[in-house]
N, C-alpha and C positions, 0 to 999 in steps of 0.2 A: 447173762444167765450162764453161759459156758465160756471157757477160755478158747481163744482162737487157736488155730493150728500153729501159728507162729509163737504164741504165748506158751503153749505146751512145750515147744522146742526150746524156748529160753528157760523155762522152769526146770526142765530135765537136763538141759545142756546137750541134747541129742537132736540133730536135725536130719541126719541121713543114716542109712543102714551100713553095716559092716560085718565081716566074718559070717556071711551067709544069712544074716537076719535083717529084716526090714527096719527102717527107722521107727515105725510104729511099734514093732515088737520090742525094740530096745527102750523106747519111751515107756511102754507099759511095765517093763522090768524095773526101770528106775522109779516110776511112780509107786510100785509095790515096796521097793526099798525105802522110799521116803515116807511110806505109810499114808499116802494120800488116796482117798477113795476116787474111783473112776469107773467108767464102763466103756466097753468097746462097741463101736457102731458097726453097721453092716459093711463098711469099707475097711474094717480092722483098725480104725483110728481110735486111740484112747481119748475119751471125752471126760473133761474135768469141769465140775461146776465151780463158779466163782466163789460160792460160799465155802467150799472145801479149802480154798487158798486164803481168802480174805478173812475168814472167820465169820462169826455170827451165828444166829440161832436158826435151826431148821425146824419148821413147824411140824409137830408130830402128825402122823397120818392117823386120821380118825377111822375107826373101824365102822363100816356100814352096818347098820342094824337091819336085819332082814324083815320082811313082812310076816306078820303073824295074825291069824284071824282072831277076832274078839272072843270066840268060843274057847280058845286055848289060853287066853290070858288069865293070870291068877286073880286079878281084880274082878274080872267078869264072872268067873266061876264061884268066887266067894260070896257075891251078892245074890246069886241065883238060886 
């Protein structure tokens, strides 16, 4: 589901920090330059999904339909 820490290092070519920045900060900068979507976890580590690298289709997120009482539904009011 996600690339390992080692795989992100190989992908970006960055495994450790330099010039006052952590390795994770440098990896995030490189991922942005590469145009790869990622998010940063609570440990400041960039997290990349396998789908973002390997390709494939991401299932669209279905919007949840909220509850509505029958009284307010158009079908119910048209009948009554």
